[in-house]
N, C-alpha and C positions, 0 to 999 in steps of 0.2 A: 266402313265409313272413314276410319282413321287413315287408311291408305289413300282414299280418294282425297282427303283433306291435304295430305302430304303432296300428292301430285299437283293439286291446284296451287299450293303454296310454291312448289318448284317452278310451275309455269309463270306465276306472277313475279317471282324473283328474277326469272330469266328475262321477262319482258322489261323489268326495271333496269336490269343490267344492260340490256341492249340500248336503252334510252340514255343511260348514264355514261356510256363509253362508246366512242366512235373512232374508227381507224381512219387516220388521215393518209398515211402512206406506209406501205410495208415493202415496196420495191420488188414484189413477187411477180410482176408482169414481165420482168426481164428487160425493161427499158425504163427511161426516165419520164416518159409521157410528156406532160405539159410543163415539167420543170425546165427552167432556163439555165443553160450551161455556158460558162465562159472558160477559156484556157483549155489545157489538156489533162488536168489532174484526174478527173473523174472518168475518163475514157468514154466509150460509146454506150455503155450499159452498166447496170449494177453488177457487183462482183458476187461470186459464189464461194470465194475462198479457196478455189481449186484452180490449178493451172495459172499461166500468166505470171505477172509480177505481184508478189505478195510480201508484206513485211515480216511474215512468219505465219504460224498457224493461228488463224483468227478463231476466237471463241466468244461465246456469249451472245451471238446474234440470234434472231428469230427466223424460223422458216429456212428458205434456201438461199435468199439473196439479200444484199445490203449495199448501201452506198459507201464507196471507198475512193479516196483521192490518191491511192498508191498506183494507179494504172500505169504511170510513167516512172515509178519509183519515187524516192524522196525529192527528186529534182523537179517533178511536175508541179504546176501551180494552176489554180483556177477556182471557180465557184459553181455552186448549184443552188438555184433559187426557186422556191415553190410558187405555184399560183397563189394569188391572194385569197384570204378567207376571213370570215368574221368570227371573232372569239366569242363563243357562246357558253363555254364550260370553264370551271375555275382552274383546271390543271392541264398542262401539256407535258406529256411524258414521252420518253424515247430511250433507246439504247445507244450508248456512245463509247468510243474507244479512240485510240490513236494519240496524237501529240497533245502536249499540255501547254501550248504557247497561246496565251490569250491574245485575241485579235488576229492571230496568224493561222491557227488550226483550231477551228471551233464551229459550233452551230449557233446561229444568232436569230433572235426574234426581232423582226423589223416592224415598227409601227410609225407611219408617216416618215419612212426612210431613215428612222433613227433606231439604233440598237438599244433595246430596252432590256433584253435578257441575253445571256451568253453562257455557253457551257463548253468545257474542254475535256479531253481524255486524261489518262494518267501516264502518258508516255509509254504505253504498251499496246499490244494488239488483243486485249481482252475487253469486250464491250460490257458495260454495266448500266443499270437503270439510272435515269436522272429525271427529275420532275421540276417544272417551274410552276409556281403559284401565280396565275394570271387573273385572279379574281378582280383586281382593280382595273383590268383592261377589257372586261366583258363588254361586248358591243362594238369594239374597235376593229377596224380593218387591219390585217397583218399579213406577213409572209415570213417564211423560214429561209435562211440562207446558210449553206454549208461552205466554209471558207478554207482554202489551203493556199497560204501566201508565204510558205517557208520552203527552203531547200535543205534544211538541216536533216540529220539522220532520223529524227522523230517527226519530221515535217509532213504529216498526213493526218487525215481525219476519217473516222468510221462512224456511220450513223445508220440506225435501223428502227423500224416499227414505231412510227410516231402516232401517239394516241391523244385524243381530246377526251377528258374524263372528269367525273365528279369525285374520283378517288385519288388521293395523294400517292398511293402505292399500288397501281393497277397490276394485274398479272400479265406476264409476257409469254407467248408460246415458246416452246423449245426450238433450238436449232435443229434442222434436218438436212440430210444429204441424200438425194435420190429417194426421198420418202422415208428414210430411216432416221431415227434420232442420231444427231451428230455427237460423237464421242471423241474427245481430243486424242489425236494420234492414230485414229482408226479410219479405215475406209471400207466400202462395201466390196463383197466378193461376187464375181459373176458366176462362179462355180456352184456356190451354195447361196441362193437368194435369201436375203434377210440377214446374212452373217456379215459381221464387221470384224476385220482383222487388222493388225498393225500395218501401217504404211510400209512400203518397201519390203513386203513379204509375199511369198507365193504359197498357194494352197494346192493340195493334191488329195484326191480321195484314195485312201489306202485299202479299205475293205467296206463292203456293203452287205445288206441282208440278201439282196437278189443274187449276188455273185458268190458270196462266201457263207451264206446261211447265218448271218450274225443277228442274234436276238438279244434285246435288253442287256447290253453290256454293262456290267457293274464295276469292274476294275480291270486294269491292264498293267502288265509289267513287261520288261524287255530283258531277254537273256543275254548271255555273253556274246552270242553270235548275231545279235540284232533281231532275233525272232520275237514275235509278240505272243504272250500268253494272256488270254482274255477270259474272265469269268462271266458267264451268262446266268441270270437268274430267271428261269422259267417258272419258279415256284412263288416268287414274290407276288402278293396280292391274290394268290389262288390256293396254294398249298401251305403257305405260312400265314396263319391267322393273326388277327389284330384284336386286342381286347376291346377296342372301341366298337368293333362290330359285334362283339359277344360279351357285353357287360355283365351278363348273368354269371360268368365264371370268375369275376374279379376277385372275390374273397378266396377262392381256391388258388388263384394265380399268385396273389401276394403272400399266400401262406407257403408256397412252394420253396423248398430250400435246395433241392437236388433235381437233376434232370429226370430222375425216376419219379419224383413227385409230379412233374409235369406229365409224364406218361400216364400216371394214375388219373390226373385231371382229365386228360383227353378221353380216357376210357369212361369216366364218369359221365361226361357230357356227349358221349358218342351219339345219343339219340337226337341231339340238336345240331351237332357239327360232326359228321361222320369221320372216323379215323381214316377210312379208305380214301377220302378226298385228299388227305395230306400226302399220299404217296402216288398221286396220279401223274406227277411230272418230276423230272430230275433236273437239277442244275448241273452245269458242266463247265469244263475249261476247254477253250479252243486254242489251237496252236496255228499261228499265221506266219507264213514265210514269204519273203520277197527274194527269190533265188537269183533273179537276173538284175537285181539292184536298180529297178526302174521306178521305185517309189510306190509300187502297187503290189499287194499280196497276190501271189500266183499259186500258192499251196495252202490248203487249210485242212486240218485234221482235228478230230475230237480227241484231245489229249487225255481227258479223264471225264467220266460221268458216273451215274449211279448214286448220286447224292440225293436220295429220295425217301429217306426214312421219315417216320412220323415225327421224330425229334429234330430232324435236320432243318436248319434255317436257310436263309438266302445265301448264295455263294458270296463269300467276302473277298478278301485280298489274296493275292498270289505273288510269290517272290521266288525267282530262280536264284540259287546260290550253289556254286560248285556243281556237283552232279545231282543235286536234289532240287525239288520244287516244294516250297512251303505253301500250304493252302489252308485258309481259315474258313470254316463253315460250321456254325453251331450244330452239334455240341462239341466238335473236335477241332484240333489243329493237326493237320496231316503232313506227313513227309512222303513225297511222291518221287518215283524214279522211273525213267525210261532207260532200261539197261541195254536194250538192243538198238537204240537210236532210230526207231521206226516212227517216232512222233506220237506214240501212245504209251500211257503208263502201264507198267507191268509189275510194279512193286509199290504197295501202299502200307503205310505204318501210321497208326494213331499215336501222335507224340503226347498229346494232352487231351483229356476229356473232362466234361463238367461245365462247359460254357452254356449259358442259356437255361437256367432252371425256371425262368419266368417267360411267359408269352409276351407280356408287356405290349409295346407298340411296335408294329412291323418296321423293320429296318434298323432297329437298335441292336444290331448283331455284332459279330466279329468283323473287323475291317482289316485293312492291309498291314503289311510289315515294312519295317525299315531297318537297314543294317546300321548299327551305331558305331561310333569311333572306338568303342571299347570291345568290338568284335561280337556283340550280342545282337539278337533280333528283338526289336521292339514292336509291340502291337497294341491295339485297343479293342475293347468290347464295350458296347453300350449298356444301358441299365436293364437289359435282359439278364444281367449279372453273371456270376460265376461261382462255382464250388469245385475247385480243382485241387487234386493231390499230386504232389511232385515226385520225381524219382527218389528224392532224398527223404520222402515220407512226411513232408510238411503239407498242411492243408491251408488253402486260401479260400475263404468264403465271404463274399460281398453280395448280399441278397437284395440290395435296394439302390444300387448305383453302378455306374460304369467305371472302368479303371484303365490305366496304362500298365502293361506288364512287359517283362523281358526274360530272355533265356538264352543260353548258349546254343549254337547250331546243332549240337548233339543231343539237345533236350535236357541238359542238366541246368541246375541253378535257376529254375523258374522262380520269379518273384514279382509281386505287385509293387509298382513304383509310385503311382500317383492315383488318387481316388477322387470321388465326388463329381463324376462326369455323367452326362445324360446320354448323348449319342455322338461320341467323338469320331471324327472322320479320318481314321488312320493317323499316321505320325510321320514326320520327316525331320531331318537335321539340317541346320545351316552349316556354313563353312567353318564355324567356330565350335561345332559339336553341340549346339543348343537344340534340344528336342522340342518340337512344337506340334500341337494338334489344334483342331477347330471343333468346337462343340456346338450342337444345334440349339436353337431357342425352343421354348416350351409352349409357344402359342399364347402366352399371357401378356404380351406387350414387352417381353424381354428381347434381347438380340443374341445372335450367334456370337460365341466368345472365342477369342484367340487365346489359347492356353500355352504358357511357357511351362514345360514339365519339369518339376523339381522333385527330387527324392523325398518321400514322406509327406507330400503336400495333399491337401484336400480342397477341391474346388467348390464344395458346398452342395452339390445336387443330390437329392434323394428322391426316389420314385414317389414317395408320399406327396411331394409338391405337385406332381402331375395328377395323382389320385384325387387330391382335394379340389383340383380345378376341373378335370375332365370327368371324373367319376363321383362327384360329390353326392349325387342321388343314391348311388349304390352304397355309399359310406353312411348315409343317413341325414344328409343336409339337403333340403329342398332348394336352398340358395347357396351359392358358392361361399364358403367361409373364408376367413382371413388365411393368408398363405404366407409362410415365412419367406419363401423365395422372392415374392414381390414386395411384401410389407417392409422387409429389411433390405431390399435391393441387393440381395446376395449375388445376383447375376452380374452386377455392374462392375465397372472398373473401380479402383480404390477410392473410397470416400470415408469421411470421418465417422459416419454412423454405421458403417458396415461391421458385421460380426467379425471378430478377430481370428476365429478358429479356421476360417477359410482363406485361401490364397486367391486374390482377385485376378481376373483375366488381364492381359496386357493390352487388349484392344477389343472393340466390338464392330461387327459388320451386319448390315441388314440383309442377310443372305440365307439361303437354304443350302448349307454346305454339303459338298460331296468330296471328290478327290482332292488331294493336296500334294504339292511337290515343291522342291526348291531348285532354283537355277544352279546347275553344277559348275558353271564358269565358262563353258564353250558351247557353240552352236546357237540355235534359235531360242529365245529372242534376245538380242543384245540389250533392249530397253528394259529387260527384267533382271539386269545385273544385281546380284545380292538380294534377290526378291523371292518371296514365297508366291506360288500360284495356287489359286483356290477355285474349284468348280462351284458355281452357284446354280443349283438345279431346281428351277421352279417349273410348275406345270405348263406355263406358256413360254415358248422359246424366246419371245420378244423381251421377256424379263429375266433371261438366263444367260449365262456365259461364264467367263473366267476373270477373276480379279487377280491383281498382283498387289502385294504390300511388303513393306520392309519392317524389320524389328531392329531396334537399336538398344544397346545396353543402357540401363538407367539404374544406378545404384547396384543392388544385388539382383534386380529384376530386369525387365525390358519394357519397351513401349512401342506401339505400332506407329508407323509413319507411311505416308504416301500411298494410301489405298487408291487404286484406280482400276477401271475396267480395261482389261487387256485384250479380250476377245468377247464379242457380244452377239447374241442372237441364236444361241444353241443350247439345248438341254444337255450340257456336258456332264458326264458322270465320273470321269477320271481322266488323268493325263500323265504322261511320262516323257522324259527327255531321251531321245534315241541316241544310240551310239554313232549314228550318221549325221548328227547335227540338227536333226528335225525334232520338232515338238509333236508328239502323237496325242490325239484327243479322241476319246470315244464318247459318243452321244446317242441320244434316243430321238427317233423321229416318229411321227404319227402317234402322239401320246394318247389319243382317244381309242386306239385300236386295242382289241383284246390281246393281241400278240405284238407288243411294241417292237418295231424294227430298229436295228442298230446300225451304226456306221462308225468308221474310224477315218479321220482325216489328219493330214500332217501339214505343218507350216515350216517354211524355211526362210531365213532372212536373205535378202538380196541387197547388196552383196553379202556373202557369208562373213560375219564379223570375226570368226575364229582366226587368230594369228597363225601364220604358217608353222611356227615352231610348236604350236599346240595341236597340230593335225595328227591324224593317226589314232584317234580315240577308239574307233571301232576295232582296230587291230590289237590295241593294248588291252581292251576289255574282252577279247575273244577267249575261248576256253583255254587255249594254249598261250595266250598273249603274255601273261605274266609269270605263270607257274615255273617256266624253265629258265627265266632270266637269272643271271648271277646276282648276288646280293648287292653289289655295287650299283648295278643298274636299277634295282628296286629302290635303293637309297636315292638315286637321282630323280626317279619318278615321283617321289614323295614331295617334290616341288613343282609338279606339273600344273598346268592351268585348270585342269578339270578335277573337281573334288572326287569323282568316282574313281579316276585313275589313281589319285593319291591314296585314297582309302584302300583300294585293292592291292596296291603296292605295299602299303603298310601291313595289311593282313597277311599277305604272302610272305613278307619278311619275318613277321612275328612267328611263323611256323618253322623258321630255320634255326638250327642250333647256334649259329653265329650272329643272331639278330641283335643281342643286347649292345655290343660295342657300336654297331651302326646307329641304333636309336640314341645312344648317349652322344655320339658325334653329331647327330641331327640336332640335338638340343643345345649343343655348344656353339654351333655356327650362328651368325647373326644376319646373314644376307637374306634368308628366306624365313619369314614367320610361319608360313605353311609347313615347310619342312620341319621346323622345330616343334610345331604342334603335333604333327603326325609321329614324330619321334617320341613325344611325351605320351601320346595315346598308345604307342607300341610298348613303351615301358609299363604302362597301366595293365595291358593285356598280360605281359610276362609276369608281372608281380601278382596279379589276381589269379591267373590260371596255374602258374608253376611255382608261385612263392619265391620268385627271383629276388635274392638279397641285393644283387648289384643294381637291378632295376629300382628297387625300393630306395637304395642309398642315393641314386641319382635324382629320384623324385624329391627326396628330402632336400638335396642341394638346390633344386629348382625353386624351392620356396623363397630363396633369396635372390632370384633372377630379377634383373631390372625390368623385364617385360611383364606387365600385369597379367596378360592372358596365360603365359606359361606358369606363373605362380598359381593362378586360379585352377588350371587343369591339373597341376601337380597336387594341389590340395584336394581336388575332387578324387583323384586316383588313389591317394594314400588311405582313404577309408576302406579300401579293399586290398591293401598290401600287408605283408607280414611285418608290420611296424613294431619294433621292440620298445621304442621310447616315443610316446606321443607328444613330448614336449615341443617338438618343432611345430606341430599343428596348433598346439595351445598358443604358441608365440604368434602364429598367423592370425589369431583372433584379433590382433592389434595391427594387422596389415593396413596400409593406407587405402587399399581398395575394398569397397563393400563386397564386390564379387568374390574376392579371395577370402574374405572373412566368412562369407556365407558357405562356401564350399568346405572350408576348414571346419566350421561348426557341424555341418552335416556329416563329414567324415568322422569327427569325434563322437557323434551320436551313434554311428554304425559300430564304432569300436568300443562304445560304452566306457569312455574314459572318465573315471570318477574325479580325477584331478581337474577336469574341465569345468566343474560346477561354478566356482567363483569367477574364473575368466569369462564364462558365458554370461554371468550376471552383469559383469562390467560391460560386455558387448551390448547387451540389451538396454542397459541404462544409458549408454552413449547414443544408441540409436533412437531412444525416446519415442518408439512407435512410429517414427517417420517412414521407414522403409518396411513394408509388410513382408517382403521376401527375406530381408535380413532378420526380421523378428522371427519368422518361421524357422530359419536355420538355428537361431539362438535357442528357441524353444525346444527344438529337437535335441540339441546338445544338453540342455538342462534336464530334459526327461531321461536322457541316456545316462546322465551322470549322477542325478540325485535320487534320493528316496522320497516316498510320499511324505514322510514326516519332515524332511528338510524343506520340501516345497511348501507344505502347509505352514511352516514356521515363518515363511516370507509374507504372510498375510498382514503383518505390521510393518513391513519394509517401507521406508519413506518414498521410494521411487515408484511412481505410478506405473512406469513401463515394466518394472520387475514384478510388481504384483499381478499385472495383466498376464505377463509371460508365465507366472507361476500357475495361474488358472488354466492357461492353455496346456501347460505341461501335465498338470493333474488330469485334465480332460483326456490327454493321450493315454494316460495310465488308468482311465476309468475309475478314478479314485473318489471314495466317499468324502475325502477331506476337502472337496470343493465347497462344502458348507461353510468353511471358515471365511469365505469371501462374500457371503450373501449380504453382509452389511457394510461392505467397503464404502468409504466416503465418496468414491468415484462411481457414479451410477453405471457407467458402461462396464466397469469391472464386475460389479455385482450382477449386472445383466448377463455377462458372459458366463459367470458361474451357474446362474439359474438355467441359462440356455443349455449348458453342458449336461447338467443333471437330468433335466427333463427330456432333452432330445436324444441322448445316447441310447437308452436312459441309464442312470446310475440308481437302481431301485432302492438301494440301502439309504440313499439320501433324499429320496422323493418326499417322505413325510415332512422333512424340513422345508421343502419348497411349498407344500400345502400349508404349513404353519404360517407362511408369510401373509396369508389372507387375513390373519388377525389384525394386520396393520391397516386393513382397508374396510373394516367394519364401520358402521356409523359412529362418528365422533372421534375416530382415530386419524392420525396424521402420517400415514405412510408416504414415502418419497414418490414423486411422480413416476409413473410407469407407462411405457408404450402399450398400445392395445395388444400387440402380439406377445409381449412379456406377460401381461395380465392373463391372456389366454393360456399360456403355459402354466401359470400358477393355478388357475381354475381347474384345468384338466388334471394337474397333479393331485389336487384335492379329490377330484372325482375318482381317479384311478387308485388312490390310496384307500379311499372308502372309510367307513366307520361313522358313528353318530357325530363326532366332533367335526369332521369335515363336511358332513351334510349341513350342520349348523353354520359352518363358515360360509358355505355357498349361499345360504339364505340370508345371513347378515350382510354379505357383500352385495347381494341384490337389493337390499334395503338402503344402501348408501347412495343417496341422490347425487353425490359428487363424482361418482364413478361413471364411465361411459355407458350409455343406455344399452347398447348392443351387447356389451360384456355382462351387464346385469341380467339381461334376458338369456344369455348363454348359460349363466349359472343356474337359472331356473330350468332351462332345457335339460341340463345335465341331471338335475334332480328328477325330471320326468322319466329318464331312462335309467335311473339309479339301480333298480332291481334287476334289470335285464340288460347289462352293458353290451354294446355292439362288439363284434369280434375285431373291429378296426379301431385303433386309437384315432379318435376324430380330430385330434390336434396335430397329428403327424402324418395321417394317411397310411399308417403302418399296421400290418396284421399283428394284433397283440390282444388276444381274447382274455377276458376276465370271467371268473365264475359268477353264476347268478347270486344275487344278494337277497336277504330277507327284508321285508318291508319295515320291520320293527324300528330300525335305526332312523330311517328317513321319516317315518310317521311321528316318532317322538320329537324329532327336531322341528317338523312342521307344526306340531301342536304347540310347541313353545314359542315359535317365531311368528306364527300367522297373525296374531293380533296387531303387531306393529307394522307388518307388511301390508295389511289391508287398509291401513290409514293412508297409504300413498295415493289411493284413488286414481290410478292411471293404468297403463298397459301392464305394469308390473303387478299391480293388485289383481288384475284380470287373470294373469298367468298363475298367480298364487291360488286364486279360487279354483282354477282348473286343476292344479296340483292337489288341492284339498279334496276335490271331487274324485280325482283318480285314486287317491289313497283312503277315501271314505272317512275324512276327518270333518266333523261338524264345524260350521262357521256361522258367525252372526254378521249381519250386514253392518258395515262401518257407520 
């Protein structure tokens, strides 16, 4: 019945809408009909914005056609007058652009041959809505006239979609071209219907399912010879399960700490989800070659397969480097080699194991690799998490979040760099060596996050945020409870109420992110110069494609600029810039099929924007292209226009014994910043890998360089150099550049320089919490330099910024001394300390959090708290247990000044007191507590019930239910 009512309401609203708004003219008939035309300005018919004489790329119109007086260029003049009509509705609305010359380039409302209303453009070719209030003219006969009486440069007028309406701001249809949504700078492709590509570009199909056997391509990479390596995931959605489809195993899943725990889980639930099903298919890597260089693959082989174990995830990223191919597939990172060059792997080595202890959500797997300017491979894993032991015997265990990691190509020096991620989509570097990833949204109203990766940073995500939303019933909540991620807007760009422990994203996009790349500087597309390209993979290709965006430095961090759709109308999964100047894109077609077909297409700019002196990228990047070049030529190539060539030249030179003098000379010249940067990164590699004193000395000298970016990169590198005296880095904490100060502070943290303690305090005080990236760096330096006692002693420091930083440093140390900040005069600092103790958790200090409830008993005057901080305190009391905390929960529920839902939550916790759930219901984390005896809660209830029953509302009803549950006699109030 409710559905029927909604349908009837929709029909009635539709009918009213039809009456309230009528279309007078949209110019979609392809002619001017009964409109009277004078002069030559408007031509013979409406314009589509394509072909002919246009003032530029017209945007903002509706449908396919609009009226334009630019048919003869700015020199044309004339008018266009509508048939007469009677004004019957209070508003006339339309889209208008063009000149801003009143009386000369305008649309006019004529009544009795007099101009009573007039509108003009903004001297550009973007059309915007405009509305006239004609209430006083209802019943009058009128006409509309479009006028172009100017020959100036902006002497034209654009008008479209004229509406008569009862609404002051009616909606307008989007612009279309050949039936497709019109996107600025794009045009339709005849080769792939529905696909829109940049203008002045050509498309070619490189590989298909029919001709090359391409299934569900997940990632692609291009080797030195221009061949494509493509990972296919035949297992995704079939052999790689998703906890959303099997919520019965949630508790076992979030309890898993190792991949062997997951194996045990699958055996336990074999009767409901057979293990045999998980090995039915194998993921694989295809090798595609274009031997005759006609832009179409003519050879394809299965480079590697057999990834079909019960613990194997979906095939992730693949990266060819030198004679190896690095391949990511949970639970391993593989090193693969084709030793006889027959296109098939004959040597496999597991470099790292232990990724994916959790089943979690399908797709939150290992993703692709990127080669950093420091010579290391960087990669990401989603919140299927990791428990990895390194060659050096160190263990990294993150069981409720995704991370960014890095390692040297030989498998040494694996380390986790950045934490708190959900489902990061690989990683890439810009031309200044800034690493960036994109993290997916959680389906709760948040957006995908552009993440600038910083050593030691935490982006805030924990799997519990998803559990509380998606699996709330399995956790014990019939309705979704409050969620930190959303309540505190932890996902959002920087805002004043945001928790300070996390580093906010530099931008947000409404996308379902997939592959990520950065424009290398040559080849297609020139309009993506200095831009990141991101695949947006939604189920419907009409809402999918590729975005471009730029990042600009802002203080110690970055900000996103100029997001725009670059390619649209395809379910792109990954992309890569080819050595041949083409952009390669792999996508999925026939999304409803059980075996999604794959395709790879390429785009090339016409004409090729690459300058002639930067040609020859393919030859330089070939296997033998750089390796045999003399050092002086490698030096020269470090100023090439293509970042890939510069980086490969730098890495090749770094392996030469004569490298250091060349790198030093690169940093001394001032003609090419690119050359100087690659020289600095070369010194970084030599100092880090070989302990080069000469390299370290030159990096120290660069801290005084007039170029900000060289100072910043030197400060970044010195944290991994054999630096005997860190005084130079301490001095850099006062550099004019926030970026330099931040890198210096992080390097001091890595070196654990105790002398940096007071200088770090000064940096933090001067920053005053304005720049969260600089604060993060200062906190790292503080935590690396100070003891817990020194940090706790700062609880009385007059600087608010220093006290907050002290809390964050103590959080990094998991210190019980956080309790010294619980009563800070600044609420956000006290909240940060409570948040740290409860969320990490710091169990030794949890009783002190529970004790805060005393401030919120009836008659007490505790400071105002947000609902989510109150929840933390309530759950800390529950988890600490004991009769005193049971009484605290009861007294809190009796305080009518507290939020009703939190009072009811306190009583709910008492209901489950004796048999606590295995999941921490405030964090969504597996954290079992032992069963409790009834005695403590019964004693508390017996004491507090009389006052609670006086409330005579839902609270008293819940108390009566508790009394009945624990068999406590009550008297009616």
